[in-house]
Steps between C-alpha positions, in 0.01 A plus 500: 500500500789738565573507128175695463611765749641772281196546280483826308155642445365340190177468315403155383206439275321177573278331248183318581384175348251524217341168595192668643215254455237717672484816294211634709725576797773760477855416601610819679866390484500463122719807452690479825830683541719470807781728611756358741747692710716431803477712813755527779383562857667789682616353833704802606789400725335175609676176402318167479501200271225543237540137395368382838154653464315184399189510723290802403159655562332803343320754718118510459525829309752348258756776554756328722685171500611335822767231468660282766879493504572178689874562493466814717168399660321815392222620273588737217226748405519643148285765330383413148377857452826673589739209436665556835583302808245609760642325803678193631299326772716279726327206671608276786581131482457447874318652796136604544492651150703221345428301184517126564723327246443639152239715323280261307259764369398860564253751361443872557168581664312827526639733763863427411496174690605165367395143555806281530505122513817366658596145589269508804182695427338796321568839661415865447785753510528870438782628282702593808541129571259489794285190528139607540327162499580130484255233382558176689276288279527131429467539124502125428228434755284784371478348152540134604812452289789265577813700431818317403734798515536866603405627155193280452231730640654848440526442125371825347417641843297824507289707735178661380524882496229524769718274720218250553643202313819313421518329162744247355535206260602208725694223330760245596815476291447315175123476546208701359370813669221412744301810408452855623530507879301776671547553873268728695734674743241591765353150537829318420307270266553434132416307190651390171321584177584254225637632169414230244553732205871515582552128563676467162794698645633189675563340160753772416714478814826307504650382830845358567593371844833372630476397864393801705562734209257576223411755237181602328465657155204565276164670538350583838166608640553853632308750712524877465315805628410735215262796507349384832430153359682171545586322174595133491668409173734252335762524229334202330169664410350837412205432732510601865302556820402829666439498875307793650589516868217748566231249399702180554425395140713314247437549127649314203606708199554349156701672228502427127815609320551518125871587501612216729363173631274513806690232689785253484447154354677164517647279771837528670671303778441647844799341673843457341827343617746781429525877484601477135185304415294747702620796295456304179131442579449859618647630175245291312216637712618858454460471124128533565318811615564610859277764660642734763347712778254788461560875535241775552535832319283748693541770235339283233282290732644187340691187593808385310679166488816376330554159345781307335554215253810322378695602806869409502676489836851648510801269486816714528725198445346454155463870429119476509312810619150514644243567231129455431212608282331765716135605507284752682128467570251769613172455690225740605377544859286185469792294366374490142788463253521824299848480349796274428828558325828332416792704635758467226871530587403464866751263661347487848169585662507674839476258791332759721410866504235766544308754293533867589377785281428259215857364488623169635796500739702183556781498755847429360837589655703743290855396582563607858175698517136407542294567190195427290427414140203710390266375226269763351210359298332697222197360318 
């Protein structure tokens, strides 16, 4: 990824497929253009390692990014509006305000507080590192799930913005996701809602185990909070679930694409006997369409999603660089598909990011500085 660092502002024209079978619906991305430029964050005299900011959360207003720097045990707060370091927030590893073990997940809540899940339990902190609340819940008991490891229940862990529920996608290593777990915090009771529409995902996961060690590659069922809704999606299909925590309702959304397939097809081995065989199978799977997470653009009142086909994983020893056929999809407020486009000459799709002012910002270190790649869409 660092080879993409020193991007000069450029304008790239992307063409859209002409394979529109339904001429009655307009493809709003038919004449899409995208400008891409790299932005360096002004950190003043502060020195920190921008390559350590893996765990990230966007503020509810979409203007700030908070990232956990595990190396220095602190949270780095960056302004997307001003492209400046706002503040470094040191946290404690021990004591009454300590974080137990490691940070498994965190999200920014309203009021500049954050929910943090460490090795022990979910907690609420303010940005000064003071622990405001600790939830001593038996998560496994609440949803009647037999956990086989520390990451089984917290998979995709979230807290609803009204702080009434915990949500996750419990699964044991190498096995299918049990469903969407919803835990009512006040009553300490929960349930698991099955997700049959995403069961196909298991067929596109490849597991290799060697004693106590193991690795997982392929598609996954994922949970994200977008525009005050929880979306449960998979890389294996365009279809997904929407969970409304206000009404405790789960809806299934189906999408019909004309530019790409709607789902993966075929059978692949789930367990293999070597890492080499694992990557060989994954490379076969990645030739098919893979759908990524959703992003909400408040300026357009639309959702966007990236996808890839014919992905090639990098192999420096053989001089092979990462590449893929990249796509972008647009949906209205009700998740109706309104646009799709092939992004020509696009070597990578952003793994994560956020819309602000109609442009999409994706974090990427710029050498020794924090930075963002900004994608501006015009259609």
